[in-house]
N, C-alpha and C positions, 0 to 999 in steps of 0.2 A: 166473399168480396166480389163486387161487380166487375164485369169485363173492363169498364172504363178505368176503375181504380187499378186493375192489374196492368193495363197498358201504361198508366202514369208511373207506376212503380218501376216498370221495365225501362221506360224512357229516362226516369231519374237515375237509375243504376247505370245505364249506358253513358249518360252525361257525366256522372261522377267518375266513371272509369276513364272516360276520355280526358277529363281534366287532370286526373292523377297521372295518366300516361304521358300527357303533354308536359307536365311538370318535370317528370323524371327525364324525359327526352331533352328538354331545354336545359335542365340542370346539368345533365351529362355533357351536353354540347358546350356549356359555359366552362365546365371544368376542363374539357379538352382544349378549349381555346386559351384558357389561362395557363395550362400546363406548358412549361418551357422544356423544350427538348435539349437545350444547351445549358451548361452550368453558368449561371449569372454571378454567383458569389459563393464563397466558402466561409462557413461559420464554425468556429471551434468552441466547444463547450466542455470545460473540465468540471465534471459533475461533483467531484469530491474535493474541490479546491478549498473549501472552508476548513475542513478537518485535516487536509493534507496539502499544504501550499508549496510543495517542492517545485512544481512547474506551473507556468501560467499560459493562458491561451496564446498570447503573442509569441511566446517561445516556440510553441508548436507551429504557429503560422510561419515564423522565420525558418524553421526546419523544413517546412514544405516548400518554401520559396527556393531552397537549394536542392530540391529533390527533382529528379528527371521526370517524374510523373506529371503530366499536364492535366489541368482541371478546368480553369477558367476559360470559357468560350468553347470548350469541347462538348461534343454530343455525349449525353449521359450513356448512351448505348456503347460508347467507345471507352468509357472510363471503367477500368477493372477495379470494382469496389473492394474485392477480397485482397488484391495486391496492395491497394491503398491502405486498408486497415492494418495489414501486416507491416507495412513500412512505418506507419505511425507507432505501432506497438514495439518497434525496435528502438524508439527514441526515449532516452532518459528513464524516468520512472513510470512511463505509460504501461499499464497492465492490459488494458483492453480498449479497443477503438471500435465504435459502431458507426458506419457511414450510412446516412439517411438522405434520400432525395425528396425534396418537397415540390409541390405543384407549381410554385412560383420560380423554380429554377435555382433554388438554394441547395448547396451540398452541405449538410450538417454533420460534423464529426463530434460524436459524443465520447468523451474520454473518462476512463476510470484508472486510477494509479495503483502501483504497489505501495503499501503503507510500511515504511521502515519500522523495524522493531528496535534495532540498535545500529551503531556505526562501529566499524572495525578499522583500526589503523594498522596497516601492514607494511612490509618492505616493498610491496607493489603499489602502494598508495592507499587511499581511503575509499571504503565501500559501505553502502547501506545493505543490511540484510533484513528481509521481511519476515513476518511470522510464518509465512509459507516456505521459508528458507530459499528465497529468491535473492540473488546478489545483483546489485547495480552499482556502477561507479558513482562516487559521491556527487550528488547535485548540491547546490548551495546549502551547507549545513546549518546556516543561521535561520533559515526559514522554518525548520522543524527540528528543534533540539531533542536529541534522544540519547539514551545511555551509550557511553563509549567504552569499547574494549580495545586496549592498547598494550604495547610491550612486545615481547618476543612471540608474536602471533604466528602459528604455523598456517601458511596461506599459499597453496600451490596452484594459483590461477594467474593468467596473464593480466597485465595492467589494465587492459580494456575489456576484461571479462564481464559479461552480462548474461546471467542464466541461473539455473537452479544449483544448489549445493550438490556436489558430486556424491553419488552413493557411497563411495569409499572414504569420504571425508567425515569420519565419525566424530572427530574432535569438534568441527564447526557445527555439526548437527547437535551434539551435546551442549555446546555453548548456547546455541539458539534455544534449546529447551530450557536451559537454566535462566536465560534472560526472560523468556516467556513466564517462567515460574515467578521470578522476582517482580516483573511488572504487573502480574495478576495478584500478588500477595498484598494483603491489606497493610502489613507492617513494612515489608521490605521495599515496596514501590516508593515509599517516602524516605526510607533510610539510605538506600544504596545510591551512590553518586556515579561510580564507575567501576570497571573491572580492570585490574592490571595483571598481565601475564608475564611472570618471571621466566617460565618455560611451560611447555605443554602440560606438565604435571605439577605445576606450582602456581596456583591461581590465588590472587589476592582480591578481596572485596573491599573497595574503598567507600566508607560511609560518608555522609554529608559533612560530618565534623572532622573528617580526615583521619582522626585517631579515635580508638585504636584500629589498626589494620586487622581485617578478618581473614584468616587463612583457611583455605579448604583443600589445598593440595591439588589432586587430580579432579576431574569432573565426575568421576564415578560416585554414585550415591550422593549427589549434590543436595537433594532434598533433605536427606537425613542430616547432613552436615549443617545445612542452613537452619534446620530445626534446633540443633544443638547450640548454634550461635545465638538463636533467639532466646535461649535460656539465660545467656549472659545479660541481655537487656531486661529480661523479665525478673530475674532473681538478684543478680549482683549489683546492677546499676542503681536500683532504688535504695540499696543499703550502703554501698561503698562509693558510688559514683563511677564514672568511666575515665576521669582525668588521670587516675593513677596507673592506667594500663597503656602500653604501647602496641600490644598485639593480643589477639584471641585466636587460638589455634584449634580447629576442629578435625585435624587429620588423624588423630590417634584413637581409633575404635570408639568406645562410648565415653571417652574422656574429653574434657574441654580444658585446654592448657592456657592460662592467662599469664602474660608476661608483664610484670610491673616496671614502671620507670625507675631508673637508678636515681637515688637521692644524692 
């Protein structure tokens, strides 16, 4: 390569480097100019609102309006994002809040909720319980119908309790596992309508037809008892129907006791 060509190559390289450097310099300057140091607006996004409609963005916005934390017009450096996230996570069904600042001065709050597994009616009020065994006071139940556990429910929590099921509360832990089993089961998820608690060791499964009532007693070995009850629908119902029975009892060992209606 001649010296002239080498010089042209070098000049071309330097020119290109200068253009690229100038681009990044001015692009960075533009971003810095557009970047707002103060919060211009707050946007709430409930990311799982379609599958879990318990809360809506405007309800979180109303909650924030009554919160002492100031955001609008405040310098972002003075907004404690961690405290803000924890405050939002204390509200209703919110499980996680992620606060994000954008370059145009918007504070974006991205929300994910606790997904209720069932609703429990207690002497302290109504509560949702998630699959992760997190308890929240009942938010509007009509937005997300779930299975209901009612009756003489042992529930030793304050009326305003919001938190995980206590390690010592083995009854509610077992009930949560049974409801998870039912909702995951190909047959029972369509058949079971609700659960009635006569007392902590006398559990009744209410099917969609209301009758016959399915008795399992205590929550111990609930899977085995539910499997026995399944035999009633698999074997007896196709031959004799279920309108003749008022109760099917799975409490007695490997037996299944069916109580007929009185004629």
